PAGU-46743 format. One record per residue (C-alpha): residue number from 1; residue in one letter; x, y negated, z negated. Coordinates in Angstrom, 2 decimals, decimal comma, always signed. Layout:
BEGIN
- seq|type|x|y|z
- NUM|a|X|Y|Z
...
END
This chain:
BEGIN
- seq|type|x|y|z
- 1|x|+62,35|-114,22|-123,48
- 2|x|+64,60|-112,37|-125,94
- 3|x|+65,24|-113,19|-129,56
- 4|x|+67,07|-116,49|-130,05
- 5|x|+70,79|-116,09|-130,69
- 6|x|+71,86|-118,68|-133,27
- 7|x|+74,32|-121,25|-131,95
- 8|x|+77,07|-123,05|-133,83
- 9|x|+75,54|-126,26|-132,49
- 10|x|+72,53|-125,55|-134,75
- 11|x|+74,62|-126,76|-137,71
- 12|x|+75,24|-130,12|-136,06
- 13|x|+71,66|-130,54|-134,86
- 14|x|+70,25|-130,08|-138,37
- 15|x|+72,69|-132,63|-139,77
- 16|x|+72,25|-135,22|-137,04
- 17|x|+68,45|-135,12|-137,25
- 18|x|+68,72|-136,05|-140,93
- 19|x|+70,66|-139,22|-140,17
- 20|x|+69,42|-140,64|-136,84
- 21|x|+66,07|-141,36|-135,26
- 22|x|+67,01|-139,61|-132,01
- 23|x|+69,49|-136,98|-130,90
- 24|x|+70,89|-136,48|-127,40
- 25|x|+72,15|-132,99|-126,52
- 26|x|+74,22|-132,96|-123,33
- 27|x|+75,99|-130,14|-121,52
- 28|x|+76,13|-128,05|-118,36
- 29|x|+73,06|-126,42|-116,91
- 30|x|+72,23|-122,98|-118,25
- 31|x|+74,29|-123,31|-121,44
- 32|x|+71,21|-123,08|-123,68
- 33|x|+70,41|-126,72|-124,50
- 34|x|+66,67|-126,46|-124,02
- 35|x|+66,30|-123,12|-125,82
- 36|x|+68,31|-124,41|-128,77
- 37|x|+66,43|-127,73|-128,91
- 38|x|+63,11|-125,84|-128,84
- 39|x|+64,02|-124,21|-132,15
- 40|x|+63,94|-127,63|-133,83
- 41|x|+61,01|-129,24|-131,98
- 42|x|+57,34|-129,47|-132,87
- 43|x|+56,20|-130,83|-129,50
- 44|x|+57,83|-130,72|-126,07
- 45|x|+57,80|-132,67|-122,81
- 46|x|+59,47|-130,86|-119,91
- 47|x|+60,30|-133,71|-117,55
- 48|x|+61,26|-131,40|-114,67
- 49|x|+58,26|-129,05|-114,90
- 50|x|+57,29|-128,77|-111,19
- 51|x|+53,56|-129,41|-111,54
- 52|x|+54,12|-132,39|-113,86
- 53|x|+57,27|-134,07|-112,56
- 54|x|+55,48|-136,57|-110,28
- 55|x|+53,03|-137,70|-112,94
- 56|x|+55,82|-137,81|-115,54
- 57|x|+57,87|-140,13|-113,33
- 58|x|+54,87|-142,39|-112,68
- 59|x|+54,09|-142,61|-116,38
- 60|x|+57,76|-143,22|-117,21
- 61|x|+57,67|-146,20|-114,87
- 62|x|+54,32|-147,61|-116,02
- 63|x|+54,21|-146,80|-119,73
- 64|x|+57,11|-144,60|-120,93
- 65|x|+56,03|-144,78|-124,58
- 66|x|+52,98|-142,68|-123,63
- 67|x|+55,31|-139,75|-122,92
- 68|x|+56,66|-139,95|-126,46
- 69|x|+53,36|-139,21|-128,16
- 70|x|+53,35|-135,93|-130,02
- 71|x|+54,40|-134,25|-133,24
- 72|x|+58,01|-134,85|-134,19
- 73|x|+60,73|-133,90|-133,66
- 74|x|+59,55|-134,28|-130,05
- 75|x|+61,76|-132,76|-127,36
- 76|x|+62,17|-134,65|-124,08
- 77|x|+63,86|-132,11|-121,80
- 78|x|+66,00|-133,42|-118,90
- 79|x|+65,32|-137,01|-119,91
- 80|x|+67,79|-138,41|-117,37
- 81|x|+65,24|-137,84|-114,60
- 82|x|+63,52|-141,01|-115,87
- 83|x|+66,18|-143,31|-117,45
- 84|x|+63,52|-145,73|-118,78
- 85|x|+62,74|-143,15|-121,44
- 86|x|+65,98|-144,05|-123,21
- 87|x|+64,89|-147,56|-124,16
- 88|x|+61,38|-146,35|-124,96
- 89|x|+62,84|-143,88|-127,44
- 90|x|+65,11|-146,54|-128,89
- 91|x|+62,11|-148,90|-129,36
- 92|x|+60,04|-146,19|-131,05
- 93|x|+62,90|-145,31|-133,40
- 94|x|+63,19|-148,97|-134,39
- 95|x|+59,50|-149,08|-135,29
- 96|x|+59,17|-145,78|-137,12
- 97|x|+60,28|-144,85|-140,60
- 98|x|+62,64|-142,02|-141,52
- 99|x|+64,73|-139,95|-139,08
- 100|x|+64,63|-137,05|-136,66
- 101|x|+61,84|-138,24|-134,35
- 102|x|+63,20|-137,26|-130,92
- 103|x|+65,54|-134,76|-129,28
- 104|x|+66,63|-135,49|-125,73
- 105|x|+68,43|-132,93|-123,59
- 106|x|+70,32|-133,63|-120,37
- 107|x|+72,39|-131,57|-117,94
- 108|x|+73,72|-134,64|-116,15
- 109|x|+74,58|-138,26|-116,78
- 110|x|+71,77|-140,46|-115,32
- 111|x|+72,56|-141,42|-111,70
- 112|x|+71,41|-144,99|-112,36
- 113|x|+71,91|-146,81|-115,63
- 114|x|+70,61|-150,22|-114,54
- 115|x|+67,24|-149,35|-116,12
- 116|x|+68,89|-148,78|-119,52
- 117|x|+69,31|-151,98|-121,52
- 118|x|+70,51|-150,69|-124,89
- 119|x|+73,34|-148,31|-125,73
- 120|x|+71,40|-146,65|-128,52
- 121|x|+74,04|-147,42|-131,12
- 122|x|+72,67|-146,75|-134,59
- 123|x|+69,58|-145,03|-133,22
- 124|x|+71,04|-142,05|-131,34
- 125|x|+73,44|-139,28|-132,25
- 126|x|+75,25|-137,38|-129,49
- 127|x|+76,15|-133,69|-129,26
- 128|x|+77,92|-131,94|-126,39
- 129|x|+76,82|-128,34|-126,00
- 130|x|+78,94|-125,78|-124,17
- 131|x|+78,44|-122,17|-123,09
- 132|x|+78,65|-119,61|-125,89
- 133|x|+81,86|-118,92|-127,76
- 134|x|+82,87|-115,29|-128,25
- 135|x|+81,58|-115,45|-131,82
- 136|x|+78,17|-116,70|-130,70
- 137|x|+77,88|-114,04|-127,99
- 138|x|+78,87|-111,32|-130,45
- 139|x|+82,25|-110,39|-128,96
- 140|x|+84,28|-111,88|-131,83
- 141|x|+83,93|-110,31|-135,27
- 142|x|+84,29|-113,72|-136,90
- 143|x|+86,43|-112,34|-139,71
- 144|x|+88,82|-115,31|-139,50
- 145|x|+87,38|-118,80|-140,03
- 146|x|+89,06|-121,79|-138,40
- 147|x|+87,80|-123,90|-141,29
- 148|x|+89,48|-121,62|-143,82
- 149|x|+92,78|-121,83|-141,94
- 150|x|+93,08|-125,39|-143,23
- 151|x|+93,25|-123,91|-146,75
- 152|x|+96,42|-122,00|-145,75
- 153|x|+95,38|-118,46|-146,79
- 154|x|+98,20|-116,27|-148,08
- 155|x|+96,82|-113,21|-146,34
- 156|x|+94,67|-112,45|-143,31
- 157|x|+92,67|-109,26|-143,00
- 158|x|+90,92|-108,72|-139,67
- 159|x|+90,79|-106,15|-136,90
- 160|x|+90,62|-107,05|-133,21
- 161|x|+88,20|-104,93|-131,17
- 162|x|+88,93|-106,51|-127,77
- 163|x|+91,37|-104,94|-125,32
- 164|x|+92,83|-106,36|-122,12
- 165|x|+89,94|-105,04|-119,98
- 166|x|+87,38|-106,62|-122,32
- 167|x|+89,16|-109,97|-122,14
- 168|x|+89,35|-109,92|-118,34
- 169|x|+85,60|-109,30|-118,17
- 170|x|+84,76|-112,00|-120,74
- 171|x|+86,92|-114,58|-118,95
- 172|x|+85,03|-113,95|-115,71
- 173|x|+81,57|-113,55|-117,22
- 174|x|+81,82|-116,73|-119,27
- 175|x|+79,62|-117,78|-122,15
- 176|x|+76,34|-118,24|-120,26
- 177|x|+73,59|-117,11|-122,66
- 178|x|+71,49|-115,32|-120,03
- 179|x|+74,52|-113,37|-118,79
- 180|x|+75,44|-112,05|-122,23
- 181|x|+72,81|-109,29|-122,26
- 182|x|+73,01|-108,35|-118,57
- 183|x|+74,67|-105,28|-117,11
- 184|x|+78,30|-106,06|-116,37
- 185|x|+78,05|-106,17|-112,58
- 186|x|+75,01|-108,46|-112,69
- 187|x|+76,57|-110,61|-115,42
- 188|x|+79,63|-111,22|-113,25
- 189|x|+77,42|-112,41|-110,39
- 190|x|+76,10|-115,29|-112,49
- 191|x|+79,32|-117,33|-112,43
- 192|x|+79,53|-117,07|-108,64
- 193|x|+75,90|-118,14|-108,30
- 194|x|+76,59|-121,04|-110,65
- 195|x|+79,63|-122,08|-108,61
- 196|x|+77,65|-121,95|-105,36
- 197|x|+74,92|-124,16|-106,86
- 198|x|+77,56|-126,70|-107,92
- 199|x|+79,21|-127,07|-104,50
- 200|x|+76,05|-126,85|-102,43
- 201|x|+73,63|-129,01|-104,41
- 202|x|+74,52|-130,19|-107,91
- 203|x|+77,63|-132,19|-106,98
- 204|x|+75,50|-134,26|-104,58
- 205|x|+72,28|-134,47|-106,57
- 206|x|+73,94|-135,93|-109,65
- 207|x|+74,12|-139,42|-108,09
- 208|x|+72,32|-138,91|-104,76
- 209|x|+75,57|-139,09|-102,77
- 210|x|+75,94|-136,46|-100,05
- 211|x|+79,20|-134,54|-100,55
- 212|x|+80,78|-131,93|-98,34
- 213|x|+80,38|-128,44|-99,90
- 214|x|+83,61|-127,17|-98,30
- 215|x|+85,58|-130,10|-99,66
- 216|x|+84,00|-129,53|-103,08
- 217|x|+85,13|-125,89|-102,89
- 218|x|+88,69|-126,90|-102,06
- 219|x|+88,77|-129,40|-104,91
- 220|x|+87,48|-126,84|-107,40
- 221|x|+90,01|-124,26|-106,17
- 222|x|+92,80|-126,78|-106,70
- 223|x|+91,46|-127,66|-110,15
- 224|x|+91,33|-123,96|-111,03
- 225|x|+94,92|-123,42|-109,88
- 226|x|+96,00|-126,32|-112,10
- 227|x|+94,12|-125,25|-115,24
- 228|x|+95,98|-126,08|-118,42
- 229|x|+98,34|-128,57|-116,75
- 230|x|+98,58|-132,36|-116,56
- 231|x|+98,49|-132,30|-112,76
- 232|x|+97,94|-135,75|-111,25
- 233|x|+95,00|-136,42|-108,95
- 234|x|+97,51|-137,18|-106,19
- 235|x|+98,69|-133,55|-106,33
- 236|x|+95,09|-132,32|-106,15
- 237|x|+94,51|-134,70|-103,25
- 238|x|+97,47|-133,29|-101,31
- 239|x|+96,32|-129,76|-102,12
- 240|x|+92,90|-130,47|-100,61
- 241|x|+94,31|-132,42|-97,66
- 242|x|+96,40|-129,44|-96,53
- 243|x|+93,18|-127,75|-95,37
- 244|x|+91,01|-130,75|-94,54
- 245|x|+90,62|-132,20|-91,06
- 246|x|+89,94|-135,71|-92,40
- 247|x|+92,06|-138,09|-94,45
- 248|x|+91,57|-137,54|-98,18
- 249|x|+92,03|-140,62|-100,36
- 250|x|+92,55|-140,93|-104,09
- 251|x|+89,09|-142,51|-104,28
- 252|x|+87,55|-139,43|-102,70
- 253|x|+89,20|-137,11|-105,21
- 254|x|+88,11|-139,35|-108,06
- 255|x|+84,52|-139,48|-106,78
- 256|x|+84,28|-135,70|-106,54
- 257|x|+85,87|-135,04|-109,93
- 258|x|+83,76|-137,75|-111,53
- 259|x|+80,64|-136,07|-110,15
- 260|x|+81,78|-132,75|-111,65
- 261|x|+82,38|-134,52|-114,95
- 262|x|+78,87|-136,01|-114,88
- 263|x|+77,34|-132,54|-114,63
- 264|x|+79,67|-131,23|-117,35
- 265|x|+81,56|-128,79|-115,12
- 266|x|+85,02|-130,10|-115,98
- 267|x|+86,14|-131,22|-119,41
- 268|x|+89,73|-132,42|-119,56
- 269|x|+91,64|-132,51|-122,85
- 270|x|+93,18|-135,76|-124,13
- 271|x|+96,76|-136,04|-125,36
- 272|x|+97,62|-136,20|-129,06
- 273|x|+99,80|-139,01|-130,38
- 274|x|+101,58|-138,04|-133,62
- 275|x|+104,21|-139,91|-135,63
- 276|x|+107,55|-138,29|-134,85
- 277|x|+110,93|-138,40|-136,58
- 278|x|+112,68|-139,33|-133,34
- 279|x|+111,56|-141,64|-130,55
- 280|x|+110,27|-139,33|-127,87
- 281|x|+108,23|-140,39|-124,86
- 282|x|+104,86|-138,63|-125,12
- 283|x|+103,01|-137,77|-121,94
- 284|x|+99,54|-139,31|-122,04
- 285|x|+97,90|-137,49|-119,13
- 286|x|+94,85|-135,35|-119,80
- 287|x|+95,08|-131,58|-119,41
- 288|x|+92,81|-130,14|-116,71
- 289|x|+90,10|-127,70|-117,79
- 290|x|+86,72|-126,45|-116,67
- 291|x|+84,13|-126,31|-119,42
- 292|x|+84,05|-122,52|-119,05
- 293|x|+86,66|-120,09|-117,73
- 294|x|+84,14|-118,34|-115,48
- 295|x|+83,78|-121,43|-113,29
- 296|x|+87,53|-121,42|-112,73
- 297|x|+87,69|-117,74|-111,78
- 298|x|+84,62|-118,06|-109,54
- 299|x|+86,24|-121,05|-107,80
- 300|x|+89,11|-118,76|-106,77
- 301|x|+86,93|-115,74|-106,07
- 302|x|+88,53|-113,71|-108,85
- 303|x|+87,09|-110,84|-110,86
- 304|x|+88,34|-108,84|-113,84
- 305|x|+90,38|-106,42|-111,69
- 306|x|+92,20|-109,35|-110,07
- 307|x|+93,19|-110,70|-113,47
- 308|x|+94,42|-107,32|-114,71
- 309|x|+96,70|-107,09|-111,67
- 310|x|+98,20|-110,54|-112,38
- 311|x|+98,62|-111,09|-116,12
- 312|x|+100,36|-114,46|-115,65
- 313|x|+97,25|-115,80|-113,91
- 314|x|+95,05|-114,11|-116,49
- 315|x|+96,97|-115,92|-119,21
- 316|x|+96,02|-119,29|-117,70
- 317|x|+92,31|-118,49|-117,63
- 318|x|+92,51|-116,88|-121,06
- 319|x|+93,73|-120,26|-122,29
- 320|x|+90,69|-121,96|-120,76
- 321|x|+88,37|-119,53|-122,56
- 322|x|+90,17|-120,12|-125,86
- 323|x|+89,98|-123,90|-125,42
- 324|x|+86,21|-123,59|-124,95
- 325|x|+85,89|-121,64|-128,20
- 326|x|+88,23|-123,91|-130,16
- 327|x|+86,24|-126,97|-129,08
- 328|x|+83,00|-125,37|-130,28
- 329|x|+84,49|-124,27|-133,59
- 330|x|+86,34|-127,54|-134,20
- 331|x|+83,35|-129,81|-133,62
- 332|x|+81,30|-127,90|-136,19
- 333|x|+83,91|-128,76|-138,85
- 334|x|+84,28|-132,42|-137,79
- 335|x|+87,32|-131,81|-135,61
- 336|x|+88,57|-132,53|-132,12
- 337|x|+90,97|-130,63|-129,88
- 338|x|+94,01|-132,24|-128,23
- 339|x|+97,19|-131,19|-126,46
- 340|x|+100,78|-132,42|-126,81
- 341|x|+103,64|-132,67|-124,36
- 342|x|+106,72|-134,90|-124,33
- 343|x|+109,31|-135,81|-121,73
- 344|x|+111,67|-133,07|-122,97
- 345|x|+109,11|-130,43|-122,00
- 346|x|+108,14|-129,54|-125,57
- 347|x|+104,43|-128,93|-125,70
- 348|x|+101,67|-127,52|-127,85
- 349|x|+98,61|-126,02|-126,18
- 350|x|+96,08|-127,25|-128,72
- 351|x|+95,96|-129,37|-131,86
- 352|x|+92,78|-129,19|-133,94
- 353|x|+92,56|-132,55|-135,70
- 354|x|+89,92|-133,09|-138,39
- 355|x|+88,24|-136,34|-139,33
- 356|x|+90,11|-136,39|-142,67
- 357|x|+93,50|-136,42|-140,94
- 358|x|+94,32|-132,75|-141,43
- 359|x|+95,47|-130,86|-138,35
- 360|x|+96,59|-127,44|-137,20
- 361|x|+98,93|-126,57|-134,34
- 362|x|+97,90|-123,69|-132,05
- 363|x|+99,73|-121,97|-129,22
- 364|x|+97,66|-119,70|-126,97
- 365|x|+99,26|-116,48|-125,72
- 366|x|+97,56|-113,53|-124,03
- 367|x|+99,60|-111,11|-126,12
- 368|x|+102,81|-109,18|-126,56
- 369|x|+105,58|-109,52|-129,13
- 370|x|+107,79|-111,60|-126,83
- 371|x|+105,10|-114,18|-126,09
- 372|x|+104,02|-114,35|-129,74
- 373|x|+107,62|-114,96|-130,79
- 374|x|+107,96|-117,64|-128,13
- 375|x|+104,78|-119,33|-129,35
- 376|x|+105,85|-119,22|-133,00
- 377|x|+109,26|-120,70|-132,18
- 378|x|+107,64|-123,50|-130,20
- 379|x|+105,23|-124,31|-133,03
- 380|x|+108,03|-124,53|-135,59
- 381|x|+110,13|-126,75|-133,31
- 382|x|+107,23|-129,13|-132,79
- 383|x|+106,26|-129,10|-136,48
- 384|x|+109,79|-130,11|-137,48
- 385|x|+109,58|-133,21|-135,25
- 386|x|+106,53|-134,61|-137,06
- 387|x|+107,32|-137,43|-139,49
- 388|x|+105,55|-136,30|-142,66
- 389|x|+106,41|-139,61|-144,35
- 390|x|+103,93|-141,29|-142,00
- 391|x|+101,30|-138,56|-141,59
- 392|x|+100,25|-135,26|-143,07
- 393|x|+102,21|-132,10|-142,40
- 394|x|+100,41|-129,49|-140,28
- 395|x|+97,91|-127,49|-142,33
- 396|x|+98,78|-124,37|-140,36
- 397|x|+100,66|-123,02|-137,35
- 398|x|+98,81|-120,38|-135,35
- 399|x|+99,46|-118,25|-132,31
- 400|x|+96,02|-117,45|-130,87
- 401|x|+96,24|-114,19|-128,95
- 402|x|+94,10|-111,95|-126,79
- 403|x|+95,54|-108,53|-127,44
- 404|x|+96,89|-107,07|-130,68
- 405|x|+95,13|-104,90|-133,24
- 406|x|+95,18|-107,23|-136,23
- 407|x|+95,29|-110,79|-137,48
- 408|x|+98,20|-111,39|-139,83
- 409|x|+100,53|-113,95|-141,42
- 410|x|+104,18|-113,71|-140,45
- 411|x|+107,02|-114,03|-142,94
- 412|x|+107,75|-117,52|-141,57
- 413|x|+104,17|-118,61|-142,34
- 414|x|+102,91|-118,62|-138,74
- 415|x|+99,50|-117,02|-138,37
- 416|x|+98,79|-114,63|-135,49
- 417|x|+95,06|-114,45|-134,81
- 418|x|+93,29|-112,64|-131,95
- 419|x|+90,48|-114,67|-130,38
- 420|x|+88,27|-111,62|-131,00
- 421|x|+88,47|-112,28|-134,75
- 422|x|+87,90|-116,06|-134,82
- 423|x|+84,88|-118,20|-135,68
- 424|x|+84,25|-121,78|-136,81
END
C-alpha cells in the first residue's frame, strides 16, 4: 500500500468527530472511504472480511454490541451488511460520554431497513465521499481557492498546466485513488472494469433483486448521453425501449436508477430557487449526472481519443468532471451545488451556495474565447435577474474552463479559472 494521499474529506471527518458520537461515511466503491477512515481509527472491524463475514453476521444478529468493543474511534467497515449494527451504535453513543466513538463506512444503502428502529438524529453525522478531485489527485495546482473567490479578489495569478489531451485522459480515468498512480493504459481500464461490475453484479446485489445486465447497460448509456440535462425518465425509458424486446415501464426505469443511486453511481443535481426581479417559471427537475465522469465515458465505450475527435461530446463529460470537483470543494466550505434553468431557456450550470447565504454563479466551458464570452454573457444576464432586495447579490461570477494558460479576472469582473488551478 502506498503513502496515503490526503483527502479534502479529512477536514470534515475531523470536525464531525468532535461533535457527534458516530460518523457515517458513504460513497461509491473504490473511492477511498475505508483507507481514509483508517487514518482516524484506533480499532477496526471489517464486516466483509471473507474469513470473518459469517461469524460477524451471526454476532450482529445475536449480540451486535459485542462487535463494537475496541479502542475508539472504532471503524465498522461496510456496516450495511448487518443493519442491526446501526441501532447498536446509536445505543452505545447514548450511553457513552464525549464524542467520536464510531466511524461507519458504507458503499451502498442497506437493502433492508426494517431492522433499523432509529434514524440516528443527534447521534450520527453523515458525509458523502466521492472519487478524488483533480486537486486531491495532484493534477490541479490548487493556486485558486474556491473559498477565497467569495472574498472577490481583485487579481488572480495562476498558471494552468493541463492541455486538451490531459483533460481527455482525466475525464476517462476518473478520480479513483488506485488508478491515479497506474500507467495510463492500465488506469483507463479501471473505469471499464468498474462499469462491468456495476451492470453484472452490483446493481442486483444492492437489494437482492435480479436485474438484466443488458438492460442496465442500455439505461447507463442513455444516462450518459443525457449528462448535464434535465431529461425526464420517460425519455430514458423510450431510449431503452428502442432496443429492448420487452415492454419497459416507468417503474422499471425508476427501479434501475434507484438501484444505481443506492450504490452511489449516479448523483443528480437539484435545482436552485432564487428570488428574481421578474416572475419567471423555474424548472424544478434535477440535472442528470454520474458521480464520476469515467463511469459515463465507460458506459458509452469512449476513450480519450474519442473525446478529442468530438469536442462537443467532450464538453459534456468535462462538465461532469467539474461538477464532481465543485461538489467536493463546496462541501468542505459548508456549501452545496445546484443548477438553474427557467422556461425562457436561461440557465446556469452550477451555483455554489454556502450555509451563510452567500453564493457564486459558475458556467462550465471546455475552452476557447468564444465559449468563454458566451459563458460570461450568460452569467451577467442571470445575475441581473436576481432580486438583491430580497437576497444577497452573487459573490462572484466565474467561467470554469479546461483549456487556457492562465486564471484571470476580466474587465467586467467575471473570473476565468481553469479547473487545473482550482481547489477548495
